[in-house]
C-alpha positions in Angstrom: 46.5 165.2 112.8 48.9 166.7 115.3 52.8 166.4 115.0 52.7 163.9 118.0 50.2 161.7 116.1 52.4 161.8 112.8 55.4 160.6 114.9 53.8 157.7 116.6 51.9 156.4 113.5 53.3 153.6 111.6 56.5 154.3 110.1 56.8 154.1 106.4 59.6 151.8 105.2 62.3 153.7 103.1 63.4 151.6 100.2 66.9 152.4 99.8 67.3 152.1 103.8 65.5 148.8 103.8 67.7 147.0 101.1 70.8 148.2 102.7 69.8 146.8 106.0 68.9 143.5 104.5 72.1 143.4 102.6 74.2 143.9 105.9 72.1 141.0 107.5 72.9 138.8 104.5 76.5 139.6 104.5 76.4 139.1 108.4 75.1 135.6 108.0 77.3 134.6 105.1 80.1 135.5 107.1 79.2 133.5 110.1 77.4 135.7 112.3 74.1 134.1 112.2 71.0 136.0 113.7 68.5 134.6 116.0 65.4 135.6 113.9 65.9 133.0 111.0 66.5 129.6 112.3 65.6 128.0 109.0 68.3 130.0 107.2 70.6 129.1 110.3 70.0 125.4 109.6 70.6 125.8 105.7 73.8 127.7 106.3 75.4 125.2 108.7 74.5 122.4 106.6 76.2 123.8 103.7 79.1 124.6 105.7 79.4 120.9 107.0 79.2 119.6 103.4 81.9 122.0 102.1 84.1 120.8 105.1 83.3 117.1 104.2 84.3 117.7 100.6 87.7 119.3 101.7 88.2 116.5 104.0 87.7 114.0 101.1 89.9 115.6 98.7 92.7 115.1 101.3 92.6 111.6 101.6 94.6 109.3 99.3 92.9 106.6 97.6 96.1 105.0 96.0 99.5 104.9 96.1 102.1 104.7 93.1 104.8 102.2 93.3 108.1 103.2 91.2 109.1 99.7 91.0 112.6 98.1 90.8 113.6 99.9 87.3 112.2 102.6 85.0 113.8 101.4 81.7 111.1 99.4 79.6 113.7 97.0 78.2 114.9 96.0 81.5 111.4 95.8 83.0 110.6 93.2 80.1 113.9 91.2 81.1 112.8 91.3 84.8 109.3 90.2 84.0 110.8 87.0 82.5 113.1 86.3 85.1 110.8 86.8 88.1 107.7 84.9 86.5 110.2 82.0 86.0 111.2 82.1 89.6 107.8 82.5 90.8 106.6 79.3 89.0 109.8 77.6 90.6 108.6 78.8 94.0 105.1 77.7 93.8 105.8 74.3 92.1 109.0 73.5 94.3 107.1 74.2 97.5 103.9 72.3 96.3 106.1 69.2 95.5 107.6 69.2 99.0 104.2 69.5 100.5 102.8 66.6 98.2 106.0 64.3 99.2 105.7 64.7 102.7 101.8 64.2 102.7 101.9 60.9 100.5 105.2 59.4 101.6 104.7 57.3 104.9 108.7 57.6 105.5 108.4 61.3 105.8 105.6 61.3 108.5 107.9 62.5 111.3 107.7 66.1 113.4 110.8 67.3 111.2 108.9 66.9 107.8 105.5 68.1 109.4 107.4 71.5 110.3 109.0 71.6 106.9 105.7 71.2 105.0 104.3 74.2 107.1 107.5 76.1 106.1 106.9 75.4 102.4 103.4 76.5 103.0 104.4 79.8 104.4 107.1 80.6 101.8 104.6 79.9 99.1 102.2 82.5 100.5 105.2 85.0 101.4 106.1 85.1 97.9 102.5 85.2 96.5 101.7 88.5 98.7 104.2 90.7 96.5 105.6 88.9 93.5 102.5 88.6 91.3 101.8 92.4 91.7 105.4 93.0 90.8 105.3 90.8 87.9 102.0 92.4 86.6 103.4 96.0 87.1 106.4 95.4 84.7 103.6 95.6 82.0 102.1 98.8 83.2 103.0 102.3 82.9 101.1 103.5 85.9 102.1 101.2 88.7 99.3 102.3 91.2 97.8 100.2 94.3 94.8 101.3 96.1 94.9 102.2 99.9 93.2 99.1 100.9 95.5 96.7 98.6 98.6 98.6 100.2 97.1 98.0 103.7 96.6 94.3 102.7 100.1 93.8 101.6 101.5 95.2 104.8 99.2 93.2 107.3 100.0 89.9 105.3 103.8 90.3 104.8 104.1 90.9 108.5 101.5 88.1 109.4 103.2 85.3 107.2 106.8 86.7 108.1 106.5 86.9 111.6 104.9 83.4 111.7 107.9 82.1 109.6 110.3 83.6 112.1 108.7 81.8 115.1 108.3 78.3 112.9 112.2 78.6 112.3 112.6 78.6 116.0 110.2 75.8 116.4 112.2 73.8 114.0 115.4 74.4 115.8 113.8 73.1 118.9 112.8 69.9 117.0 116.5 69.5 116.1 117.6 70.2 119.7 115.3 67.3 120.8 116.0 64.9 118.1 119.9 65.3 118.5 120.4 66.2 122.3 117.3 63.9 123.7 116.9 61.1 121.0 115.2 58.8 123.3 112.4 61.1 124.3 112.0 62.7 120.8 108.7 60.7 120.1 107.3 61.7 123.4 108.2 65.3 123.4 107.6 66.0 119.8 104.1 64.5 119.4 101.7 65.3 116.5 99.5 67.2 119.0 102.3 69.2 120.4 103.5 69.7 116.7 100.2 71.2 115.8 100.2 73.4 119.1 103.5 74.9 118.0 102.5 75.6 114.5 99.3 77.5 115.7 101.5 79.2 118.3 103.7 80.5 115.3 100.6 81.8 113.4 99.0 83.4 116.4 102.3 85.2 117.0 102.6 86.3 113.6 99.0 87.6 113.5 99.4 89.5 116.8 102.4 91.0 115.4 100.9 92.2 112.2 97.6 93.6 114.0 100.0 95.5 116.4 101.4 97.0 113.1 98.1 97.7 111.2 96.2 99.4 114.2 99.0 102.1 114.1 99.3 102.5 110.5 95.7 102.7 109.5 95.2 105.9 111.5 97.8 107.8 109.9 96.7 110.8 107.7 97.8 110.6 104.2 97.2 113.6 102.3 100.4 114.6 100.4 102.8 112.5 98.5 101.9 109.0 97.3 104.9 107.6 95.5 106.5 104.5 97.1 110.2 103.9 95.7 109.7 99.9 95.8 107.6 97.2 94.3 105.3 96.7 97.2 104.1 98.5 100.3 105.9 98.0 103.7 105.7 100.1 106.6 109.1 102.2 106.7 108.2 103.4 103.0 104.5 104.1 103.8 104.9 105.9 107.3 107.3 108.4 105.2 104.3 109.5 103.3 102.2 110.5 106.3 101.2 114.1 106.8 103.0 114.4 110.1 106.4 114.2 111.9 106.8 110.3 111.4 110.3 109.8 112.7 109.5 108.7 116.2 106.6 106.5 115.0 109.0 105.0 112.4 111.5 104.0 115.1 108.6 102.7 117.1 107.2 100.5 114.4 110.7 99.3 113.0 111.5 98.4 117.0 108.3 96.4 116.9 109.5 94.2 113.9 113.1 94.4 115.2 112.3 92.9 118.6 110.8 89.9 117.2 113.2 89.4 114.5 116.3 89.7 117.1 114.5 87.7 119.8 113.8 84.8 117.2 117.3 85.2 115.7 119.1 85.1 118.9 117.1 81.9 120.0 118.0 80.3 117.0 121.7 81.1 117.2 121.7 80.0 120.9 119.8 76.6 120.1 122.1 75.5 117.1 125.2 76.4 119.2 124.1 74.5 122.2 123.4 71.3 119.6 126.8 71.4 118.1 128.5 71.9 121.5 126.5 69.1 123.3 127.0 66.5 120.2 130.9 67.6 120.0 131.2 66.8 123.7 129.6 63.5 123.5 131.6 61.8 120.4 134.4 63.0 118.0 132.3 62.3 114.9 129.2 63.7 116.4 130.0 67.3 115.5 130.2 66.5 111.7 127.1 64.6 111.9 125.2 67.3 113.8 126.7 70.0 111.4 125.4 67.9 108.4 122.0 67.7 109.9 121.5 71.4 110.9 123.3 73.1 107.9 120.4 73.4 105.9 118.4 74.9 108.8 121.3 77.2 109.6 121.4 78.3 106.0 117.7 79.0 105.9 118.0 81.1 109.1 120.9 83.2 107.7 119.1 83.8 104.2 115.8 84.6 106.0 116.8 86.9 108.9 119.7 88.7 107.1 117.4 90.8 104.9 115.0 91.3 107.9 117.7 92.6 110.1 119.0 95.2 107.7 115.3 96.4 106.7 113.9 96.7 110.3 116.7 96.7 112.9 119.6 98.6 111.1 117.9 100.1 108.1 120.8 101.4 105.8 118.3 104.0 103.9 120.0 103.2 100.6 117.3 102.8 98.2 118.9 100.3 95.7 119.9 98.2 98.7 116.6 98.3 100.1 115.1 97.0 97.0 117.5 94.1 96.7 117.0 93.0 100.4 113.0 93.2 99.4 113.6 91.0 96.4 115.9 88.7 98.6 113.3 88.5 101.4 110.1 87.8 99.2 111.6 86.0 96.1 115.0 84.4 96.7 114.5 83.0 100.2 111.3 81.1 99.3 113.2 80.1 96.2 116.2 78.6 98.1 114.2 76.8 100.7 113.0 73.9 98.5 116.3 73.8 97.0 118.3 73.5 100.3 115.9 70.9 101.9 115.7 69.0 98.8 119.3 68.6 97.6 120.8 68.4 101.1 118.4 65.9 102.7 118.9 62.5 101.9 115.3 61.4 102.9 113.8 64.0 100.6 115.8 62.9 97.6 114.9 59.0 98.4 111.2 60.2 98.5 111.6 61.9 95.2 113.0 58.7 93.6 110.2 56.6 95.0 107.7 59.0 93.8 109.1 58.8 90.3 109.5 55.1 90.3 105.8 55.0 91.3 104.8 57.4 88.8 106.7 55.5 86.1 105.4 52.0 87.2 102.0 53.5 87.2 102.2 54.7 83.5 103.7 51.4 82.5 100.9 49.4 83.9 98.4 51.8 82.2 
């Protein structure tokens, strides 16, 4: 065979050179330089790369938050457990009693007490959103809450809280019609209109809560997960997002602040107009109107005070924020039954009639 024939014949692979070439190809494929000759290997490598990215993504998502609570001392937490458990029982029982009295007593079948029954219902649920979790956490070392539970607390707090703000405005409108237009009261404040106004308050609360939730559920949470409070609220949760949240925090607080301030201004305007109108009509009218509206004004101040300092002018002082949160979710729902029951003559008479009826029924048995 000639030399040219030897050169054109089939080349014999050299073992060392072939293994080195394959190693270079494998290294190239592992570093991301996929060759066109191995489509099956390309698919396997891309699939593994995708799974690795998903695993890393899942590791960066927070599944739960840690609530630091009100106090760290175990002895003080036991005392707070007893106190808040008793307060919560009073809140639930007091508001239920008000609703039952308004339902069964025909003397209380009027628009004012229909709205009062709805207020008691809202207060009962507003306290139940956060207080039971706070009470049970007093017995736990690790006070955690799932991501879904945290989001649920946020949406229901703003849903019920926003509804109560609008309901207080509706109650002030009822007092305005009753005092300034007494002859047209039954026509203006009919049962159908009262139901529409209550449904409007719930609708506004729902829209407000959803406007907050649509934004917050899309935030990335991958770093710190400690919330220095006893429940999840938007200003505290936004600070945990893995992004610059200063502008977003101002936007979300502005959303809540606009609703709170709008309702608060409407309430102040309404009650001021009531007192001025009655005062001009008679000398003794002002005291009568003040006596009628004092309970409403007290509730308005107690409810809107903490809301304004939490969302409109936040003080950013930890212990103050915790105090305002407790006042907003526990103290206000507790004081509402006491204010409306102790200062309202018709409610006191209804309680006396209920006690007499209950005692008489037991004696007859």
